[in-house]
Predicted model as a PDB file, atoms N, CA, C, CB and O in Angstrom, pLDDT in the B-factor column:
MODEL        1                                                                  
ATOM      1  N   MET A   1      70.357  96.193  88.753  1.00 40.00           N  
ATOM      2  CA  MET A   1      70.806  94.900  88.274  1.00 40.00           C  
ATOM      3  C   MET A   1      71.773  95.026  87.101  1.00 40.00           C  
ATOM      4  CB  MET A   1      69.619  94.060  87.874  1.00 40.00           C  
ATOM      5  O   MET A   1      72.434  94.052  86.740  1.00 40.00           O  
ATOM      6  N   GLU A   2      71.864  96.192  86.514  1.00 47.00           N  
ATOM      7  CA  GLU A   2      72.731  96.358  85.351  1.00 47.00           C  
ATOM      8  C   GLU A   2      74.189  96.069  85.683  1.00 47.00           C  
ATOM      9  CB  GLU A   2      72.600  97.764  84.798  1.00 47.00           C  
ATOM     10  O   GLU A   2      74.940  95.603  84.826  1.00 47.00           O  
ATOM     11  N   LYS A   3      74.592  96.342  86.916  1.00 47.00           N  
ATOM     12  CA  LYS A   3      75.968  96.068  87.337  1.00 47.00           C  
ATOM     13  C   LYS A   3      76.352  94.612  87.097  1.00 47.00           C  
ATOM     14  CB  LYS A   3      76.147  96.412  88.812  1.00 47.00           C  
ATOM     15  O   LYS A   3      77.490  94.325  86.727  1.00 47.00           O  
ATOM     16  N   LEU A   4      75.425  93.703  87.301  1.00 56.00           N  
ATOM     17  CA  LEU A   4      75.734  92.286  87.219  1.00 56.00           C  
ATOM     18  C   LEU A   4      75.885  91.787  85.785  1.00 56.00           C  
ATOM     19  CB  LEU A   4      74.668  91.500  87.913  1.00 56.00           C  
ATOM     20  O   LEU A   4      76.476  90.732  85.559  1.00 56.00           O  
ATOM     21  N   ILE A   5      75.359  92.531  84.817  1.00 68.00           N  
ATOM     22  CA  ILE A   5      75.459  92.110  83.418  1.00 68.00           C  
ATOM     23  C   ILE A   5      76.919  92.048  82.971  1.00 68.00           C  
ATOM     24  CB  ILE A   5      74.667  93.067  82.510  1.00 68.00           C  
ATOM     25  O   ILE A   5      77.327  91.105  82.295  1.00 68.00           O  
ATOM     26  N   ASN A   6      77.692  93.046  83.348  1.00 79.00           N  
ATOM     27  CA  ASN A   6      79.107  93.115  82.967  1.00 79.00           C  
ATOM     28  C   ASN A   6      80.019  92.525  84.040  1.00 79.00           C  
ATOM     29  CB  ASN A   6      79.506  94.559  82.692  1.00 79.00           C  
ATOM     30  O   ASN A   6      81.220  92.796  84.054  1.00 79.00           O  
ATOM     31  N   SER A   7      79.469  91.747  84.908  1.00 90.00           N  
ATOM     32  CA  SER A   7      80.206  91.223  86.043  1.00 90.00           C  
ATOM     33  C   SER A   7      81.196  90.131  85.640  1.00 90.00           C  
ATOM     34  CB  SER A   7      79.245  90.689  87.072  1.00 90.00           C  
ATOM     35  O   SER A   7      80.932  89.319  84.754  1.00 90.00           O  
ATOM     36  N   ARG A   8      82.332  90.140  86.315  1.00 95.00           N  
ATOM     37  CA  ARG A   8      83.343  89.106  86.122  1.00 95.00           C  
ATOM     38  C   ARG A   8      83.705  88.542  87.495  1.00 95.00           C  
ATOM     39  CB  ARG A   8      84.613  89.673  85.384  1.00 95.00           C  
ATOM     40  O   ARG A   8      83.826  89.285  88.469  1.00 95.00           O  
ATOM     41  N   LYS A   9      83.874  87.235  87.561  1.00 96.00           N  
ATOM     42  CA  LYS A   9      84.272  86.592  88.819  1.00 96.00           C  
ATOM     43  C   LYS A   9      85.677  86.032  88.663  1.00 96.00           C  
ATOM     44  CB  LYS A   9      83.269  85.464  89.220  1.00 96.00           C  
ATOM     45  O   LYS A   9      86.044  85.515  87.608  1.00 96.00           O  
ATOM     46  N   THR A  10      86.452  86.145  89.729  1.00 97.00           N  
ATOM     47  CA  THR A  10      87.786  85.569  89.728  1.00 97.00           C  
ATOM     48  C   THR A  10      88.136  85.131  91.142  1.00 97.00           C  
ATOM     49  CB  THR A  10      88.830  86.579  89.186  1.00 97.00           C  
ATOM     50  O   THR A  10      87.591  85.643  92.120  1.00 97.00           O  
ATOM     51  N   THR A  11      89.049  84.181  91.232  1.00 98.00           N  
ATOM     52  CA  THR A  11      89.563  83.741  92.528  1.00 98.00           C  
ATOM     53  C   THR A  11      91.061  84.004  92.543  1.00 98.00           C  
ATOM     54  CB  THR A  11      89.247  82.221  92.793  1.00 98.00           C  
ATOM     55  O   THR A  11      91.795  83.544  91.668  1.00 98.00           O  
ATOM     56  N   LEU A  12      91.502  84.748  93.548  1.00 98.00           N  
ATOM     57  CA  LEU A  12      92.909  85.095  93.685  1.00 98.00           C  
ATOM     58  C   LEU A  12      93.539  84.276  94.790  1.00 98.00           C  
ATOM     59  CB  LEU A  12      93.078  86.590  93.964  1.00 98.00           C  
ATOM     60  O   LEU A  12      92.932  84.082  95.843  1.00 98.00           O  
ATOM     61  N   LYS A  13      94.750  83.794  94.565  1.00 98.00           N  
ATOM     62  CA  LYS A  13      95.533  83.107  95.588  1.00 98.00           C  
ATOM     63  C   LYS A  13      96.285  84.189  96.358  1.00 98.00           C  
ATOM     64  CB  LYS A  13      96.525  82.036  94.959  1.00 98.00           C  
ATOM     65  O   LYS A  13      97.042  84.959  95.768  1.00 98.00           O  
ATOM     66  N   VAL A  14      96.079  84.248  97.668  1.00 97.00           N  
ATOM     67  CA  VAL A  14      96.680  85.300  98.491  1.00 97.00           C  
ATOM     68  C   VAL A  14      97.444  84.656  99.647  1.00 97.00           C  
ATOM     69  CB  VAL A  14      95.592  86.285  99.026  1.00 97.00           C  
ATOM     70  O   VAL A  14      96.882  83.889 100.428  1.00 97.00           O  
ATOM     71  N   ASN A  15      98.718  84.979  99.741  1.00 96.00           N  
ATOM     72  CA  ASN A  15      99.558  84.455 100.818  1.00 96.00           C  
ATOM     73  C   ASN A  15      99.670  85.470 101.947  1.00 96.00           C  
ATOM     74  CB  ASN A  15     100.957  84.090 100.287  1.00 96.00           C  
ATOM     75  O   ASN A  15      99.650  86.679 101.714  1.00 96.00           O  
ATOM     76  N   GLY A  16      99.788  84.968 103.171  1.00 95.00           N  
ATOM     77  CA  GLY A  16      99.991  85.826 104.331  1.00 95.00           C  
ATOM     78  C   GLY A  16      98.758  86.057 105.174  1.00 95.00           C  
ATOM     79  O   GLY A  16      98.830  86.729 106.203  1.00 95.00           O  
ATOM     80  N   MET A  17      97.625  85.512 104.757  1.00 94.00           N  
ATOM     81  CA  MET A  17      96.401  85.669 105.551  1.00 94.00           C  
ATOM     82  C   MET A  17      96.377  84.604 106.641  1.00 94.00           C  
ATOM     83  CB  MET A  17      95.127  85.569 104.650  1.00 94.00           C  
ATOM     84  O   MET A  17      96.582  83.419 106.377  1.00 94.00           O  
ATOM     85  N   SER A  18      96.119  85.051 107.883  1.00 93.00           N  
ATOM     86  CA  SER A  18      96.174  84.075 108.964  1.00 93.00           C  
ATOM     87  C   SER A  18      95.082  84.229 110.021  1.00 93.00           C  
ATOM     88  CB  SER A  18      97.495  84.159 109.623  1.00 93.00           C  
ATOM     89  O   SER A  18      94.940  83.367 110.888  1.00 93.00           O  
ATOM     90  N   CYS A  19      94.310  85.317 109.962  1.00 93.00           N  
ATOM     91  CA  CYS A  19      93.349  85.538 111.050  1.00 93.00           C  
ATOM     92  C   CYS A  19      92.168  86.382 110.574  1.00 93.00           C  
ATOM     93  CB  CYS A  19      94.038  86.222 112.247  1.00 93.00           C  
ATOM     94  O   CYS A  19      92.108  86.803 109.419  1.00 93.00           O  
ATOM     95  N   ASP A  20      91.235  86.616 111.492  1.00 94.00           N  
ATOM     96  CA  ASP A  20      90.048  87.409 111.175  1.00 94.00           C  
ATOM     97  C   ASP A  20      90.409  88.837 110.781  1.00 94.00           C  
ATOM     98  CB  ASP A  20      89.098  87.426 112.362  1.00 94.00           C  
ATOM     99  O   ASP A  20      89.720  89.449 109.965  1.00 94.00           O  
ATOM    100  N   HIS A  21      91.485  89.371 111.357  1.00 94.00           N  
ATOM    101  CA  HIS A  21      91.924  90.722 110.975  1.00 94.00           C  
ATOM    102  C   HIS A  21      92.266  90.765 109.488  1.00 94.00           C  
ATOM    103  CB  HIS A  21      93.149  91.161 111.819  1.00 94.00           C  
ATOM    104  O   HIS A  21      91.953  91.738 108.803  1.00 94.00           O  
ATOM    105  N   CYS A  22      92.907  89.710 108.992  1.00 94.00           N  
ATOM    106  CA  CYS A  22      93.265  89.622 107.573  1.00 94.00           C  
ATOM    107  C   CYS A  22      92.010  89.646 106.708  1.00 94.00           C  
ATOM    108  CB  CYS A  22      94.085  88.341 107.293  1.00 94.00           C  
ATOM    109  O   CYS A  22      91.951  90.336 105.690  1.00 94.00           O  
ATOM    110  N   VAL A  23      91.014  88.884 107.129  1.00 96.00           N  
ATOM    111  CA  VAL A  23      89.746  88.820 106.401  1.00 96.00           C  
ATOM    112  C   VAL A  23      89.119  90.212 106.337  1.00 96.00           C  
ATOM    113  CB  VAL A  23      88.772  87.812 107.075  1.00 96.00           C  
ATOM    114  O   VAL A  23      88.716  90.666 105.266  1.00 96.00           O  
ATOM    115  N   LYS A  24      89.039  90.885 107.480  1.00 96.00           N  
ATOM    116  CA  LYS A  24      88.423  92.208 107.540  1.00 96.00           C  
ATOM    117  C   LYS A  24      89.215  93.229 106.732  1.00 96.00           C  
ATOM    118  CB  LYS A  24      88.302  92.670 108.987  1.00 96.00           C  
ATOM    119  O   LYS A  24      88.628  94.087 106.073  1.00 96.00           O  
ATOM    120  N   ALA A  25      90.534  93.146 106.777  1.00 96.00           N  
ATOM    121  CA  ALA A  25      91.380  94.098 106.043  1.00 96.00           C  
ATOM    122  C   ALA A  25      91.159  93.966 104.543  1.00 96.00           C  
ATOM    123  CB  ALA A  25      92.868  93.877 106.380  1.00 96.00           C  
ATOM    124  O   ALA A  25      91.003  94.967 103.844  1.00 96.00           O  
ATOM    125  N   ILE A  26      91.146  92.749 104.056  1.00 97.00           N  
ATOM    126  CA  ILE A  26      90.998  92.534 102.609  1.00 97.00           C  
ATOM    127  C   ILE A  26      89.567  92.791 102.165  1.00 97.00           C  
ATOM    128  CB  ILE A  26      91.416  91.105 102.228  1.00 97.00           C  
ATOM    129  O   ILE A  26      89.347  93.516 101.195  1.00 97.00           O  
ATOM    130  N   GLU A  27      88.596  92.216 102.851  1.00 97.00           N  
ATOM    131  CA  GLU A  27      87.206  92.418 102.447  1.00 97.00           C  
ATOM    132  C   GLU A  27      86.823  93.892 102.552  1.00 97.00           C  
ATOM    133  CB  GLU A  27      86.266  91.561 103.310  1.00 97.00           C  
ATOM    134  O   GLU A  27      86.076  94.402 101.717  1.00 97.00           O  
ATOM    135  N   GLY A  28      87.328  94.570 103.566  1.00 97.00           N  
ATOM    136  CA  GLY A  28      87.016  95.993 103.742  1.00 97.00           C  
ATOM    137  C   GLY A  28      87.635  96.860 102.668  1.00 97.00           C  
ATOM    138  O   GLY A  28      86.950  97.693 102.074  1.00 97.00           O  
ATOM    139  N   SER A  29      88.921  96.678 102.408  1.00 98.00           N  
ATOM    140  CA  SER A  29      89.607  97.538 101.441  1.00 98.00           C  
ATOM    141  C   SER A  29      89.153  97.270 100.010  1.00 98.00           C  
ATOM    142  CB  SER A  29      91.110  97.344 101.545  1.00 98.00           C  
ATOM    143  O   SER A  29      88.916  98.211  99.251  1.00 98.00           O  
ATOM    144  N   VAL A  30      89.030  96.018  99.637  1.00 98.00           N  
ATOM    145  CA  VAL A  30      88.576  95.691  98.279  1.00 98.00           C  
ATOM    146  C   VAL A  30      87.103  96.067  98.114  1.00 98.00           C  
ATOM    147  CB  VAL A  30      88.786  94.179  97.977  1.00 98.00           C  
ATOM    148  O   VAL A  30      86.697  96.570  97.066  1.00 98.00           O  
ATOM    149  N   GLY A  31      86.316  95.823  99.146  1.00 97.00           N  
ATOM    150  CA  GLY A  31      84.891  96.130  99.085  1.00 97.00           C  
ATOM    151  C   GLY A  31      84.581  97.603  98.900  1.00 97.00           C  
ATOM    152  O   GLY A  31      83.497  97.948  98.429  1.00 97.00           O  
ATOM    153  N   GLU A  32      85.512  98.482  99.262  1.00 97.00           N  
ATOM    154  CA  GLU A  32      85.310  99.924  99.115  1.00 97.00           C  
ATOM    155  C   GLU A  32      85.599 100.418  97.697  1.00 97.00           C  
ATOM    156  CB  GLU A  32      86.188 100.668 100.099  1.00 97.00           C  
ATOM    157  O   GLU A  32      85.238 101.544  97.355  1.00 97.00           O  
ATOM    158  N   LEU A  33      86.238  99.601  96.873  1.00 97.00           N  
ATOM    159  CA  LEU A  33      86.553 100.011  95.513  1.00 97.00           C  
ATOM    160  C   LEU A  33      85.281 100.116  94.671  1.00 97.00           C  
ATOM    161  CB  LEU A  33      87.538  99.024  94.873  1.00 97.00           C  
ATOM    162  O   LEU A  33      84.368  99.302  94.809  1.00 97.00           O  
ATOM    163  N   ALA A  34      85.228 101.110  93.810  1.00 96.00           N  
ATOM    164  CA  ALA A  34      84.104 101.234  92.877  1.00 96.00           C  
ATOM    165  C   ALA A  34      84.128 100.041  91.932  1.00 96.00           C  
ATOM    166  CB  ALA A  34      84.168 102.581  92.078  1.00 96.00           C  
ATOM    167  O   ALA A  34      85.193  99.624  91.477  1.00 96.00           O  
ATOM    168  N   GLY A  35      82.964  99.497  91.641  1.00 95.00           N  
ATOM    169  CA  GLY A  35      82.871  98.393  90.695  1.00 95.00           C  
ATOM    170  C   GLY A  35      82.932  97.014  91.318  1.00 95.00           C  
ATOM    171  O   GLY A  35      82.814  96.014  90.610  1.00 95.00           O  
ATOM    172  N   ILE A  36      83.114  96.935  92.637  1.00 97.00           N  
ATOM    173  CA  ILE A  36      83.148  95.633  93.319  1.00 97.00           C  
ATOM    174  C   ILE A  36      81.722  95.230  93.671  1.00 97.00           C  
ATOM    175  CB  ILE A  36      84.045  95.686  94.605  1.00 97.00           C  
ATOM    176  O   ILE A  36      81.008  95.970  94.347  1.00 97.00           O  
ATOM    177  N   ASN A  37      81.313  94.053  93.209  1.00 95.00           N  
ATOM    178  CA  ASN A  37      79.989  93.535  93.541  1.00 95.00           C  
ATOM    179  C   ASN A  37      80.037  92.691  94.804  1.00 95.00           C  
ATOM    180  CB  ASN A  37      79.429  92.713  92.380  1.00 95.00           C  
ATOM    181  O   ASN A  37      79.121  92.747  95.625  1.00 95.00           O  
ATOM    182  N   SER A  38      81.107  91.901  94.967  1.00 97.00           N  
ATOM    183  CA  SER A  38      81.264  91.094  96.175  1.00 97.00           C  
ATOM    184  C   SER A  38      82.729  90.695  96.339  1.00 97.00           C  
ATOM    185  CB  SER A  38      80.357  89.835  96.120  1.00 97.00           C  
ATOM    186  O   SER A  38      83.481  90.590  95.370  1.00 97.00           O  
ATOM    187  N   VAL A  39      83.102  90.480  97.585  1.00 98.00           N  
ATOM    188  CA  VAL A  39      84.438  89.979  97.896  1.00 98.00           C  
ATOM    189  C   VAL A  39      84.310  89.049  99.098  1.00 98.00           C  
ATOM    190  CB  VAL A  39      85.448  91.156  98.183  1.00 98.00           C  
ATOM    191  O   VAL A  39      83.674  89.394 100.095  1.00 98.00           O  
ATOM    192  N   LYS A  40      84.914  87.879  98.999  1.00 98.00           N  
ATOM    193  CA  LYS A  40      84.819  86.875 100.062  1.00 98.00           C  
ATOM    194  C   LYS A  40      86.179  86.224 100.246  1.00 98.00           C  
ATOM    195  CB  LYS A  40      83.734  85.803  99.735  1.00 98.00           C  
ATOM    196  O   LYS A  40      86.729  85.643  99.310  1.00 98.00           O  
ATOM    197  N   VAL A  41      86.723  86.322 101.459  1.00 97.00           N  
ATOM    198  CA  VAL A  41      88.002  85.705 101.789  1.00 97.00           C  
ATOM    199  C   VAL A  41      87.749  84.297 102.316  1.00 97.00           C  
ATOM    200  CB  VAL A  41      88.783  86.558 102.831  1.00 97.00           C  
ATOM    201  O   VAL A  41      86.891  84.084 103.173  1.00 97.00           O  
ATOM    202  N   HIS A  42      88.507  83.344 101.794  1.00 97.00           N  
ATOM    203  CA  HIS A  42      88.479  81.957 102.285  1.00 97.00           C  
ATOM    204  C   HIS A  42      89.824  81.728 102.954  1.00 97.00           C  
ATOM    205  CB  HIS A  42      88.211  80.896 101.110  1.00 97.00           C  
ATOM    206  O   HIS A  42      90.796  81.319 102.318  1.00 97.00           O  
ATOM    207  N   LEU A  43      89.855  82.001 104.254  1.00 94.00           N  
ATOM    208  CA  LEU A  43      91.103  81.991 105.026  1.00 94.00           C  
ATOM    209  C   LEU A  43      91.818  80.651 104.956  1.00 94.00           C  
ATOM    210  CB  LEU A  43      90.821  82.338 106.473  1.00 94.00           C  
ATOM    211  O   LEU A  43      93.023  80.609 104.706  1.00 94.00           O  
ATOM    212  N   ASP A  44      91.099  79.558 105.172  1.00 93.00           N  
ATOM    213  CA  ASP A  44      91.720  78.229 105.182  1.00 93.00           C  
ATOM    214  C   ASP A  44      92.343  77.862 103.840  1.00 93.00           C  
ATOM    215  CB  ASP A  44      90.695  77.184 105.563  1.00 93.00           C  
ATOM    216  O   ASP A  44      93.372  77.188 103.788  1.00 93.00           O  
ATOM    217  N   ALA A  45      91.717  78.305 102.761  1.00 96.00           N  
ATOM    218  CA  ALA A  45      92.208  77.977 101.419  1.00 96.00           C  
ATOM    219  C   ALA A  45      93.237  78.982 100.907  1.00 96.00           C  
ATOM    220  CB  ALA A  45      91.047  77.906 100.450  1.00 96.00           C  
ATOM    221  O   ALA A  45      93.913  78.726  99.911  1.00 96.00           O  
ATOM    222  N   GLY A  46      93.356  80.122 101.586  1.00 97.00           N  
ATOM    223  CA  GLY A  46      94.272  81.160 101.124  1.00 97.00           C  
ATOM    224  C   GLY A  46      93.826  81.788  99.821  1.00 97.00           C  
ATOM    225  O   GLY A  46      94.645  82.144  98.974  1.00 97.00           O  
ATOM    226  N   LYS A  47      92.502  81.921  99.669  1.00 98.00           N  
ATOM    227  CA  LYS A  47      91.957  82.451  98.417  1.00 98.00           C  
ATOM    228  C   LYS A  47      90.950  83.559  98.693  1.00 98.00           C  
ATOM    229  CB  LYS A  47      91.300  81.332  97.596  1.00 98.00           C  
ATOM    230  O   LYS A  47      90.344  83.636  99.761  1.00 98.00           O  
ATOM    231  N   VAL A  48      90.797  84.410  97.685  1.00 98.00           N  
ATOM    232  CA  VAL A  48      89.824  85.494  97.754  1.00 98.00           C  
ATOM    233  C   VAL A  48      88.988  85.462  96.478  1.00 98.00           C  
ATOM    234  CB  VAL A  48      90.528  86.884  97.938  1.00 98.00           C  
ATOM    235  O   VAL A  48      89.523  85.566  95.374  1.00 98.00           O  
ATOM    236  N   ASP A  49      87.666  85.317  96.638  1.00 98.00           N  
ATOM    237  CA  ASP A  49      86.751  85.371  95.508  1.00 98.00           C  
ATOM    238  C   ASP A  49      86.294  86.816  95.344  1.00 98.00           C  
ATOM    239  CB  ASP A  49      85.532  84.408  95.711  1.00 98.00           C  
ATOM    240  O   ASP A  49      85.878  87.464  96.305  1.00 98.00           O  
ATOM    241  N   VAL A  50      86.378  87.308  94.113  1.00 98.00           N  
ATOM    242  CA  VAL A  50      85.962  88.675  93.837  1.00 98.00           C  
ATOM    243  C   VAL A  50      85.042  88.673  92.622  1.00 98.00           C  
ATOM    244  CB  VAL A  50      87.192  89.601  93.604  1.00 98.00           C  
ATOM    245  O   VAL A  50      85.338  88.048  91.603  1.00 98.00           O  
ATOM    246  N   GLU A  51      83.934  89.373  92.744  1.00 97.00           N  
ATOM    247  CA  GLU A  51      83.056  89.620  91.608  1.00 97.00           C  
ATOM    248  C   GLU A  51      83.068  91.125  91.375  1.00 97.00           C  
ATOM    249  CB  GLU A  51      81.589  89.075  91.861  1.00 97.00           C  
ATOM    250  O   GLU A  51      82.801  91.908  92.286  1.00 97.00           O  
ATOM    251  N   PHE A  52      83.381  91.520  90.142  1.00 97.00           N  
ATOM    252  CA  PHE A  52      83.562  92.942  89.867  1.00 97.00           C  
ATOM    253  C   PHE A  52      83.156  93.289  88.440  1.00 97.00           C  
ATOM    254  CB  PHE A  52      85.010  93.347  90.110  1.00 97.00           C  
ATOM    255  O   PHE A  52      82.989  92.417  87.587  1.00 97.00           O  
ATOM    256  N   ASN A  53      83.003  94.588  88.211  1.00 95.00           N  
ATOM    257  CA  ASN A  53      82.688  95.097  86.888  1.00 95.00           C  
ATOM    258  C   ASN A  53      83.996  95.618  86.284  1.00 95.00           C  
ATOM    259  CB  ASN A  53      81.580  96.224  86.947  1.00 95.00           C  
ATOM    260  O   ASN A  53      84.512  96.643  86.730  1.00 95.00           O  
ATOM    261  N   PRO A  54      84.538  94.927  85.277  1.00 95.00           N  
ATOM    262  CA  PRO A  54      85.831  95.325  84.712  1.00 95.00           C  
ATOM    263  C   PRO A  54      85.823  96.677  84.018  1.00 95.00           C  
ATOM    264  CB  PRO A  54      86.285  94.294  83.746  1.00 95.00           C  
ATOM    265  O   PRO A  54      86.888  97.235  83.751  1.00 95.00           O  
ATOM    266  N   SER A  55      84.645  97.216  83.722  1.00 93.00           N  
ATOM    267  CA  SER A  55      84.603  98.553  83.135  1.00 93.00           C  
ATOM    268  C   SER A  55      84.747  99.636  84.204  1.00 93.00           C  
ATOM    269  CB  SER A  55      83.298  98.749  82.363  1.00 93.00           C  
ATOM    270  O   SER A  55      84.948 100.807  83.882  1.00 93.00           O  
ATOM    271  N   GLU A  56      84.643  99.244  85.474  1.00 95.00           N  
ATOM    272  CA  GLU A  56      84.773 100.199  86.578  1.00 95.00           C  
ATOM    273  C   GLU A  56      86.067 100.025  87.373  1.00 95.00           C  
ATOM    274  CB  GLU A  56      83.593 100.064  87.510  1.00 95.00           C  
ATOM    275  O   GLU A  56      86.601 101.000  87.902  1.00 95.00           O  
ATOM    276  N   VAL A  57      86.572  98.803  87.463  1.00 96.00           N  
ATOM    277  CA  VAL A  57      87.784  98.545  88.245  1.00 96.00           C  
ATOM    278  C   VAL A  57      88.564  97.412  87.581  1.00 96.00           C  
ATOM    279  CB  VAL A  57      87.433  98.186  89.731  1.00 96.00           C  
ATOM    280  O   VAL A  57      87.982  96.424  87.134  1.00 96.00           O  
ATOM    281  N   SER A  58      89.885  97.566  87.520  1.00 97.00           N  
ATOM    282  CA  SER A  58      90.723  96.545  86.882  1.00 97.00           C  
ATOM    283  C   SER A  58      91.146  95.480  87.879  1.00 97.00           C  
ATOM    284  CB  SER A  58      91.959  97.184  86.248  1.00 97.00           C  
ATOM    285  O   SER A  58      91.169  95.709  89.088  1.00 97.00           O  
ATOM    286  N   LEU A  59      91.476  94.323  87.351  1.00 97.00           N  
ATOM    287  CA  LEU A  59      91.987  93.255  88.202  1.00 97.00           C  
ATOM    288  C   LEU A  59      93.297  93.685  88.858  1.00 97.00           C  
ATOM    289  CB  LEU A  59      92.189  91.961  87.388  1.00 97.00           C  
ATOM    290  O   LEU A  59      93.558  93.340  90.010  1.00 97.00           O  
ATOM    291  N   ASN A  60      94.115  94.432  88.132  1.00 97.00           N  
ATOM    292  CA  ASN A  60      95.375  94.928  88.708  1.00 97.00           C  
ATOM    293  C   ASN A  60      95.126  95.864  89.877  1.00 97.00           C  
ATOM    294  CB  ASN A  60      96.201  95.645  87.644  1.00 97.00           C  
ATOM    295  O   ASN A  60      95.885  95.850  90.845  1.00 97.00           O  
ATOM    296  N   LYS A  61      94.074  96.681  89.808  1.00 98.00           N  
ATOM    297  CA  LYS A  61      93.720  97.577  90.914  1.00 98.00           C  
ATOM    298  C   LYS A  61      93.310  96.756  92.133  1.00 98.00           C  
ATOM    299  CB  LYS A  61      92.575  98.542  90.499  1.00 98.00           C  
ATOM    300  O   LYS A  61      93.684  97.089  93.258  1.00 98.00           O  
ATOM    301  N   ILE A  62      92.551  95.693  91.921  1.00 98.00           N  
ATOM    302  CA  ILE A  62      92.126  94.822  93.028  1.00 98.00           C  
ATOM    303  C   ILE A  62      93.352  94.168  93.661  1.00 98.00           C  
ATOM    304  CB  ILE A  62      91.122  93.733  92.530  1.00 98.00           C  
ATOM    305  O   ILE A  62      93.505  94.165  94.882  1.00 98.00           O  
ATOM    306  N   LYS A  63      94.223  93.614  92.818  1.00 98.00           N  
ATOM    307  CA  LYS A  63      95.444  92.984  93.334  1.00 98.00           C  
ATOM    308  C   LYS A  63      96.302  93.990  94.079  1.00 98.00           C  
ATOM    309  CB  LYS A  63      96.249  92.354  92.193  1.00 98.00           C  
ATOM    310  O   LYS A  63      96.855  93.667  95.130  1.00 98.00           O  
ATOM    311  N   GLY A  64      96.423  95.194  93.557  1.00 97.00           N  
ATOM    312  CA  GLY A  64      97.212  96.241  94.202  1.00 97.00           C  
ATOM    313  C   GLY A  64      96.652  96.632  95.555  1.00 97.00           C  
ATOM    314  O   GLY A  64      97.403  96.901  96.492  1.00 97.00           O  
ATOM    315  N   THR A  65      95.338  96.662  95.657  1.00 97.00           N  
ATOM    316  CA  THR A  65      94.686  96.995  96.924  1.00 97.00           C  
ATOM    317  C   THR A  65      94.987  95.928  97.978  1.00 97.00           C  
ATOM    318  CB  THR A  65      93.162  97.138  96.727  1.00 97.00           C  
ATOM    319  O   THR A  65      95.243  96.257  99.136  1.00 97.00           O  
ATOM    320  N   ILE A  66      94.957  94.660  97.584  1.00 97.00           N  
ATOM    321  CA  ILE A  66      95.297  93.568  98.510  1.00 97.00           C  
ATOM    322  C   ILE A  66      96.774  93.655  98.886  1.00 97.00           C  
ATOM    323  CB  ILE A  66      94.978  92.178  97.876  1.00 97.00           C  
ATOM    324  O   ILE A  66      97.129  93.492 100.053  1.00 97.00           O  
ATOM    325  N   ASP A  67      97.625  93.909  97.912  1.00 96.00           N  
ATOM    326  CA  ASP A  67      99.063  94.054  98.146  1.00 96.00           C  
ATOM    327  C   ASP A  67      99.332  95.212  99.115  1.00 96.00           C  
ATOM    328  CB  ASP A  67      99.810  94.286  96.808  1.00 96.00           C  
ATOM    329  O   ASP A  67     100.200  95.100  99.981  1.00 96.00           O  
ATOM    330  N   ASP A  68      98.601  96.312  98.978  1.00 95.00           N  
ATOM    331  CA  ASP A  68      98.768  97.471  99.861  1.00 95.00           C  
ATOM    332  C   ASP A  68      98.410  97.139 101.311  1.00 95.00           C  
ATOM    333  CB  ASP A  68      97.908  98.634  99.369  1.00 95.00           C  
ATOM    334  O   ASP A  68      98.866  97.817 102.231  1.00 95.00           O  
ATOM    335  N   GLN A  69      97.604  96.109 101.516  1.00 94.00           N  
ATOM    336  CA  GLN A  69      97.245  95.671 102.871  1.00 94.00           C  
ATOM    337  C   GLN A  69      98.322  94.774 103.482  1.00 94.00           C  
ATOM    338  CB  GLN A  69      95.906  94.928 102.847  1.00 94.00           C  
ATOM    339  O   GLN A  69      98.234  94.394 104.649  1.00 94.00           O  
ATOM    340  N   GLY A  70      99.352  94.435 102.672  1.00 94.00           N  
ATOM    341  CA  GLY A  70     100.473  93.661 103.188  1.00 94.00           C  
ATOM    342  C   GLY A  70     100.430  92.177 102.834  1.00 94.00           C  
ATOM    343  O   GLY A  70     101.127  91.372 103.451  1.00 94.00           O  
ATOM    344  N   TYR A  71      99.620  91.815 101.850  1.00 96.00           N  
ATOM    345  CA  TYR A  71      99.499  90.407 101.474  1.00 96.00           C  
ATOM    346  C   TYR A  71     100.056  90.186 100.071  1.00 96.00           C  
ATOM    347  CB  TYR A  71      98.026  89.946 101.547  1.00 96.00           C  
ATOM    348  O   TYR A  71     100.052  91.094  99.241  1.00 96.00           O  
ATOM    349  N   ASP A  72     100.527  88.985  99.821  1.00 95.00           N  
ATOM    350  CA  ASP A  72     101.136  88.642  98.544  1.00 95.00           C  
ATOM    351  C   ASP A  72     100.108  87.956  97.651  1.00 95.00           C  
ATOM    352  CB  ASP A  72     102.370  87.735  98.752  1.00 95.00           C  
ATOM    353  O   ASP A  72      99.619  86.872  97.970  1.00 95.00           O  
ATOM    354  N   VAL A  73      99.785  88.594  96.532  1.00 96.00           N  
ATOM    355  CA  VAL A  73      98.809  88.054  95.584  1.00 96.00           C  
ATOM    356  C   VAL A  73      99.559  87.355  94.461  1.00 96.00           C  
ATOM    357  CB  VAL A  73      97.881  89.179  95.020  1.00 96.00           C  
ATOM    358  O   VAL A  73     100.454  87.933  93.845  1.00 96.00           O  
ATOM    359  N   GLU A  74      99.187  86.107  94.201  1.00 90.00           N  
ATOM    360  CA  GLU A  74      99.820  85.364  93.109  1.00 90.00           C  
ATOM    361  C   GLU A  74      99.072  85.594  91.809  1.00 90.00           C  
ATOM    362  CB  GLU A  74      99.874  83.863  93.431  1.00 90.00           C  
ATOM    363  O   GLU A  74      99.455  85.051  90.773  1.00 90.00           O  
TER     364      GLU A  74                                                      
ENDMDL                                                                          
END                                                                             
């Protein structure tokens, strides 16, 4: 449970997501990063909710991982 003490939640606006493949690509790649507690794609809203430990992974690393999958993070 210690992971959750330092947990931070954020919602990212992500453009270019259109299907279940997009959901799996983002949730899979971000979910594999160290320090990620949860990741949930909201396809209809074009948003991604991420809960993470900032001492283990940076927000820029999360955004970069989504960008590497071919999506535009605002």
